[in-house]
N, C-alpha and C positions, 0 to 999 in steps of 0.2 A: 616264475615271477618275470614281470615285463618291466624294463626300466628304460627311461627315456633321457637322452643326452642331446647337447647341441654343441657343435663343432664349427667354428668360421661362419656363423649365421646369427643374425638377430631374430630369427624366427622363434615364435612361442606357441607351443602346442598344448592346448586347454583341455581336451577330452581324454585324459590319460586314463582315468577309471574306466570310462566307457569303452575305450579301445582294448584295454587290457581284458574287460570281460569278454569282449566280442572275440578276441583272438584265443581266449580260453575256450568259447564255444566251437570255433572252428576246428582248433585241435581235437577236442572231444567228438566233434562230428566225423573226424577222420581217424578216430579210434587211437589217438595220439595224447600223451600228457603234455603239458606246457612245463617246460624247464626254465632255464634262464634265457630269456629273450632281451637283446639290448638293441633299441631302436635309436639310431643315432642320425639326428637331422644335421645336415651340413650344406656347404655351398658346392657349386660346380667344381671350383677349382680343388677343394679338399676331395671330392670323389674321384677326380681325374688323377690326382696324386696317388690315392689308393689304387685305381685301374692300372697306373703305370708300375707302381711298386710291387704290387703282390700278384697281378694277373698278366703283366706285360701287354696290356692294352693301351692305345694311345687316343682314347676318345672318351667324351662325356657320356654319362648314362644316368638314370633316374635311380637305380637301386644297384648295389652291390650285396650279395647275402653270403656270409661266412657260416659254414654248416659246421656245428660241434654236437650234432645229435649222438645219442647213444641209445640203441634200441628203438622203443617207442616214445622217448622223452626227446621232446623238441628243444633245442638249445642253439643259438647262434647270434650273430651281429647282423644287423639290417643297416647298412649305410644308406641314406636316403638324400638325394640331392634335391633341396627345397627349390631351387633355381630350375632345374629340369622338369620337376612335377609342376611348376607353374607356367613354364613353356608349354608342356604336353596339354595342360588343361584349356590354354588358348587355342592351340593347334586342333584338338579334338572337340572344342566346344563344350567343354564340361567344367562344372563348378572346380574350383580349387580343392575343396575339401573332399568331393567325390574322388578326383584323381589321386589324391594323397592317400585316401583309404585303400583305393584300388592297388597303389603301389605297395602299401603295408602288407595287405593280405597276399600280394603276389609274392613277396619275400618269404612269408610264412608257408605258402605252397610249395616253394622251392624246398624248404626245410622238410616238408612232409614227403617230399619225392617228385613232385610234378616237375616238368620240364618244359621248355619252349623252344626247342630247336627245329623240330619238323612242323609242318603245316598242321599235321594231326594233333602233335602236343600243344601247339598254340590255342587251337580250338578248344581242347580240353581246358587248358588253363583259363581261357577267357570265360569258359562256361562255369567253371569252378569259383573265379572271381566274381561274376554276376550273381551267382547263388548266394555267396557268403555277403555280398554288398547288400542284397535285399534282406538276408538274415540280421544284418546290423541294425536296419531301419526297425526291427522288432524290439531292438533294445531302448529305442529312443522314448 
């Protein structure tokens, strides 16, 4: 089950049902089951606090993923900074909604086991993101 929460942000997220269906499709495409996924939309300051407190990182980021997976069942918390997503959409010249969906699927891909530490990892992650963003369009 995918649940959506809002911390320290006035942001409203409307396509909950569509996004939940999409994430279930992504999980099934990767031979996984969707467990409990919490998507927490927050501000830059909120995610910075989490980054400092739990990861000992002192910088802003667009997403922090906490993995609670067991076996092939995907469970975790996806903390998403709406502020950083908005800034990234401007920087990359993309629509805010497209960038937000990219970050959401990016977090799920981390839970599946994809990483983004090396150039090769990053290329594979981008390829998967692009594939699943196209798949999402089939649900519209």
